[in-house]
N, C-alpha and C positions, 0 to 999 in steps of 0.2 A: 443495183437500183431497187432492190426490194424495199429498202427503207422509204423510197419515194411512193412505192405502191401503198405501204403502209399509212404513210402521212396522206396520201390522196383518199383512201378509204376512211380515215379518221375525220378529215375536212369535210367529207360528204355527209358524214353523220353528226357533225357539230359545226354548222355553217359558221364561217368567220374565224375558225379557230384552227390552229395547227397543233400537232402533238408534241409535247415536251419529252424530256428524258424520262421524267416521272411517269408519263403515259406509256411510253414504250416499255418501261421496266414492269409496270403493272399488267400490261398486256401479255408480256412474255412469261411472268410468273403465273398469271392465271390460266394461260394456254397450256402450261407444262403441267399444272395441277389437274386441270380437266382431262390431260392425256392420261395421266396416271390413274385417275379414278374410271376412265373408260377402260384402261388395260385391266385393271382389278375386277372392275363391276362392284365396286365397294368404296365407301367412303370414310372407313375407319382410318384413324389418325396414323397409327403405327405402320400399318401395311402400305398406305398411300406415301408417307414418308420415305419409307424403303424403296419403293418403286420410283419416286422422283429422283432419289440419289443415284440409283443405277442406270436410269435413263438418260442419255445425252440430250441436252436442250437443243432443239433444232426448231428455229422459228425465223420469220422474214425480217425481224429486227435485229437481233444480235447474232444470227448464224448458228454455228454448231459450238456449244459450250458444254462444260461438265459442272457437276455439283459436288463439292468436297463433302467429307463425312461431317463436318460441323455445319454444313447448310450453305455455305458461301458458294457463290457462282464464280467460276472462272472463265473469262473470256479474253481474247486477243485484244491488245491495244497497240497503239502504233505511236512511235515517238519520232518527230522529224525534227530536223536541225536545219534551218535555213541559213544560206549565205547572205552575208551582209553585202549590200549593193556594189562596194568596192572590191569585193572578192570575186564577183562575177565576171566571166570572160565573154558573155554575150548579152544581147538586150534582154 
């Protein structure tokens, strides 16, 4: 339910709007960057990039993710297959 907490906080600051996937991604990336800067006490590009790649991404929107060497973020995704109504044995 952490995503609901994020959505509620977002809605409080932007009345009448709810966050999209783009908002959530921007929040996650910015938070991770700021954590790296705080850990280093420096904003230099090279050290900050190295710090972001070695630090797991942990936030309320996407949970625990990792960053590959090429900068891509890896996070769990779910694939669900739903039965057709005629395949169901119950209501």
